[in-house]
C-alpha positions as CSV (number, residue, x, y, z in Angstrom):
1,M,3.7,-1.2,-23.8
2,L,1.4,-0.7,-26.8
3,L,-0.5,-3.9,-25.9
4,L,-1.1,-2.6,-22.4
5,F,-2.6,0.6,-23.8
6,V,-4.8,-1.3,-26.2
7,A,-6.1,-3.5,-23.5
8,L,-7.0,-0.6,-21.3
9,T,-8.9,1.3,-24.0
10,T,-10.6,-1.5,-25.9
11,G,-12.5,-4.7,-25.3
12,A,-16.0,-5.8,-24.7
13,P,-17.8,-4.2,-21.8
14,V,-18.5,-6.4,-18.8
15,K,-22.0,-7.8,-18.3
16,A,-22.8,-5.2,-15.5
17,E,-22.7,-2.5,-18.2
18,K,-26.2,-3.6,-19.2
19,V,-27.6,-2.6,-15.9
20,D,-29.0,0.9,-15.3
21,R,-26.0,3.2,-14.5
22,K,-27.8,5.2,-11.8
23,A,-28.9,2.1,-10.0
24,R,-25.4,0.7,-10.0
25,I,-23.9,3.9,-8.7
26,E,-26.4,4.1,-5.9
27,A,-25.7,0.5,-5.0
28,A,-22.0,1.2,-4.8
29,R,-22.7,4.1,-2.5
30,T,-24.7,1.8,-0.3
31,V,-21.6,-0.4,0.0
32,I,-19.5,2.6,1.1
33,A,-22.1,3.6,3.6
34,A,-22.0,0.0,5.0
35,V,-18.2,0.3,5.4
36,V,-18.4,3.7,7.1
37,E,-21.0,2.4,9.5
38,A,-18.8,-0.7,10.2
39,G,-15.9,1.7,10.9
40,R,-17.9,3.7,13.3
41,A,-19.1,0.6,15.1
42,N,-15.6,-0.8,15.3
43,A,-14.3,2.4,16.8
44,K,-16.7,2.0,19.7
45,L,-15.5,-1.5,20.6
46,D,-13.3,-1.9,23.7
47,E,-10.7,-3.5,21.5
48,P,-11.3,-2.2,18.0
49,K,-10.2,-4.5,15.2
50,T,-7.1,-3.5,13.2
51,G,-5.1,-4.8,10.3
52,D,-6.3,-7.8,8.4
53,A,-9.2,-8.3,10.8
54,L,-10.4,-4.8,10.0
55,T,-10.4,-5.6,6.3
56,E,-12.3,-8.8,6.9
57,T,-14.9,-6.8,8.9
58,Y,-15.4,-4.3,6.1
59,V,-15.7,-7.0,3.4
60,V,-18.3,-8.9,5.3
61,A,-20.3,-5.8,6.0
62,A,-20.2,-4.9,2.3
63,A,-21.3,-8.4,1.2
64,K,-24.6,-8.2,3.2
65,L,-26.5,-6.5,0.4
66,P,-30.0,-7.0,-1.1
67,E,-29.8,-9.3,-4.1
68,D,-30.4,-6.5,-6.7
69,R,-27.4,-4.7,-5.3
70,S,-24.9,-7.4,-5.3
71,A,-21.8,-8.2,-7.3
72,W,-21.0,-5.0,-9.2
73,A,-21.7,-2.8,-6.2
74,F,-19.7,-5.0,-3.9
75,S,-16.6,-5.0,-6.1
76,M,-16.8,-1.3,-7.1
77,G,-17.9,0.0,-3.7
78,L,-15.1,-1.7,-1.8
79,G,-12.6,-0.5,-4.4
80,V,-13.5,3.0,-3.5
81,A,-14.1,2.4,0.2
82,L,-10.8,0.7,1.1
83,D,-8.6,3.0,-1.0
84,T,-7.0,5.9,0.9
85,S,-5.0,7.2,-2.1
86,T,-6.2,9.8,-4.7
87,M,-4.8,8.0,-7.7
88,M,-8.2,6.7,-9.0
89,R,-9.8,10.1,-8.3
90,T,-7.3,11.9,-10.4
91,N,-6.8,9.4,-13.3
92,V,-8.5,10.5,-16.4
93,L,-9.9,7.1,-17.1
94,T,-11.5,6.6,-13.6
95,R,-12.0,9.9,-11.9
96,A,-15.6,10.5,-13.2
97,T,-16.8,7.1,-11.8
98,W,-14.9,7.4,-8.5
99,K,-16.2,10.9,-7.8
100,E,-19.7,10.0,-8.8
101,I,-19.7,7.2,-6.3
102,E,-18.2,9.3,-3.5
103,N,-17.8,13.1,-3.5
104,D,-14.9,14.9,-1.7
105,A,-16.9,15.6,1.5
106,E,-18.1,12.0,1.7
107,R,-14.5,10.8,1.2
108,K,-13.3,13.0,4.0
109,K,-15.8,11.5,6.4
110,R,-15.0,7.9,5.4
111,L,-11.3,8.4,5.9
112,E,-12.0,9.8,9.4
113,V,-13.4,6.4,10.5
114,L,-11.7,3.9,8.1
115,G,-8.5,3.2,10.1
116,E,-5.9,1.1,8.2
117,P,-7.3,-2.1,6.9
118,T,-4.5,-4.4,5.7
119,T,-3.8,-7.5,3.7
120,H,-1.0,-9.6,5.1
121,G,-0.2,-6.6,7.3
122,R,0.1,-4.1,4.5
123,H,-2.4,-1.5,3.6
124,D,-1.0,-1.0,0.1
125,L,-1.9,-4.7,-0.7
126,T,-5.5,-4.0,0.4
127,Q,-5.6,-1.1,-2.0
128,H,-4.2,-3.2,-4.9
129,F,-6.6,-6.0,-4.2
130,W,-9.8,-4.0,-4.0
131,V,-9.0,-1.3,-6.6
132,S,-8.3,-4.1,-9.0
133,A,-11.6,-5.7,-8.1
134,A,-13.3,-2.4,-8.8
135,L,-11.6,-2.1,-12.2
136,T,-12.8,-5.6,-13.0
137,A,-16.3,-4.5,-12.4
138,L,-15.8,-1.3,-14.4
139,W,-13.8,-2.6,-17.4
140,G,-13.5,-6.4,-17.2
141,R,-10.8,-8.8,-16.3
142,K,-8.4,-8.2,-19.2
143,Q,-8.3,-4.5,-18.8
144,A,-8.0,-4.7,-15.0
145,E,-5.0,-7.0,-15.4
146,A,-3.4,-4.6,-17.9
147,A,-3.9,-1.7,-15.5
148,G,-2.1,-3.6,-12.8
149,V,0.9,-4.4,-15.0
150,L,1.0,-0.9,-16.3
151,K,1.0,0.5,-12.8
152,E,4.0,-1.7,-11.8
153,W,5.8,-0.8,-15.0
154,L,5.5,2.9,-14.3
155,D,6.7,2.3,-10.7
156,S,9.9,0.7,-12.1
157,A,11.0,4.0,-13.7
158,E,13.6,6.2,-12.0
159,G,12.2,7.7,-8.8
160,G,9.5,5.1,-8.5
161,S,9.1,2.3,-5.9
162,G,10.1,-0.4,-8.4
163,F,8.2,-3.2,-10.0
164,S,6.5,-5.4,-7.3
165,F,5.3,-8.9,-7.9
166,A,3.7,-8.8,-4.5
167,D,1.6,-5.8,-5.6
168,L,0.8,-7.6,-8.9
169,A,-0.2,-10.8,-7.0
170,A,-2.7,-8.7,-5.0
171,D,-4.0,-7.2,-8.2
172,L,-4.6,-10.6,-9.7
173,A,-6.2,-11.9,-6.5
174,G,-8.6,-8.9,-6.5
175,I,-9.4,-9.5,-10.1
176,E,-10.1,-13.2,-9.4
177,M,-12.4,-12.3,-6.5
178,A,-14.4,-9.8,-8.5
179,S,-14.6,-12.0,-11.6
180,R,-16.1,-14.9,-9.6
181,V,-18.7,-12.9,-7.8
182,L,-19.6,-11.0,-11.0
183,D,-20.1,-14.4,-12.8
184,R,-21.9,-15.9,-9.8
185,P,-23.4,-13.2,-7.5
186,A,-24.7,-16.0,-5.2
187,L,-21.1,-16.4,-3.9
188,L,-21.6,-13.2,-2.0
189,G,-23.7,-15.2,0.4
190,D,-20.5,-17.2,1.4
191,V,-18.5,-13.9,1.7
192,A,-21.1,-12.5,4.0
193,K,-20.6,-15.4,6.4
194,G,-16.9,-14.8,6.6
195,F,-14.0,-13.4,4.6
196,V,-10.4,-14.5,5.4
197,V,-7.6,-12.3,3.9
198,K,-5.0,-15.1,3.7
199,D,-7.4,-17.4,1.8
200,R,-8.0,-14.7,-0.9
201,C,-4.6,-13.1,-1.5
202,P,-1.1,-14.6,-1.7
203,A,1.3,-13.6,1.0
204,P,4.0,-11.2,-0.2
205,K,6.8,-13.2,1.3
206,G,9.1,-14.5,-1.4
207,L,7.6,-12.3,-4.1
208,E,10.2,-9.9,-5.5
209,E,9.7,-6.2,-5.2
210,G,11.6,-2.9,-6.0
211,I,12.8,-4.0,-9.4
212,R,14.2,-1.1,-11.4
213,R,13.4,-0.6,-15.0
214,K,16.8,-1.4,-16.3
215,D,16.9,-4.7,-14.3
216,F,13.4,-5.5,-15.4
217,E,14.3,-5.1,-19.0
218,K,17.5,-7.2,-18.6
219,R,15.6,-10.1,-17.1
220,F,12.2,-9.9,-18.8
221,G,12.6,-7.7,-21.9
222,S,9.2,-6.0,-21.7
223,T,5.7,-6.7,-20.3
224,D,4.9,-8.3,-23.7
225,D,7.8,-10.7,-23.5
226,E,7.2,-14.4,-22.9
227,R,9.6,-14.4,-20.0
228,F,7.3,-11.9,-18.2
229,T,4.0,-13.5,-19.2
230,K,5.3,-16.8,-17.7
231,E,5.8,-15.0,-14.4
232,V,2.3,-13.6,-14.5
233,E,0.9,-17.1,-15.3
234,A,2.8,-18.4,-12.2
235,L,1.2,-15.7,-10.1
236,L,-2.3,-16.6,-11.4
237,K,-1.7,-20.2,-10.6
238,K,-0.7,-19.2,-7.1
239,V,-3.9,-17.2,-6.7
240,K,-6.1,-20.0,-8.0
241,E,-4.5,-22.4,-5.6
242,L,-5.6,-20.3,-2.6
243,P,-8.1,-22.1,-0.3
244,A,-11.1,-19.9,-1.0
245,Y,-10.8,-20.5,-4.8
246,R,-9.6,-24.1,-4.7
247,E,-12.0,-25.5,-2.2
248,K,-15.1,-23.2,-1.8
249,E,-15.6,-22.0,-5.3
């Protein structure tokens, strides 16, 4: 676990860190405002969108940004906007940025109109995907991956939900998404034309979940063990073989 801690607390800053902080925060707030507006518009429809379709609606709305407010704000803003938990708002490493982007009163208003956007029918996978995208914008790919693994490791402890490779796959998919648009902001133009959940995140079917710590250690040793890193590499391969990454980008 030492390597995970090091990865989370060290490493080169991402390119977006060179941009004026105030401008980036305001741009991320614009993304959240776009999601809130889309939520209000959706609620007025005769047949409001739900589930994966609702997620797709929000992502497309967020992608329609002026060029100077593109990739960092898109990834960071959606990470805040599609998360209904308080984990990032209370974590010592992230709470300052999360609360700077959205205060408590604004969060309450967002949650009133957000609904339950899902990924493969699960809201938790939407949170894993987009929070990981936000952490990629905030810290970089390596640290975001380490955070995802650490979260699952902690979940494997007694009383937790268990280590989930489905959750980790969603983390890696969100990191892949953010990494690509951060490297090539022009890709947001394609996202604005349409976003399909199943083309961006592996389905959870067949991915093991609920693994207890003792069973994890018996099978994989630790998160630094080659047996585990091979599993992560297999998940990354699965992500990169998705249609959106294999064909369009």
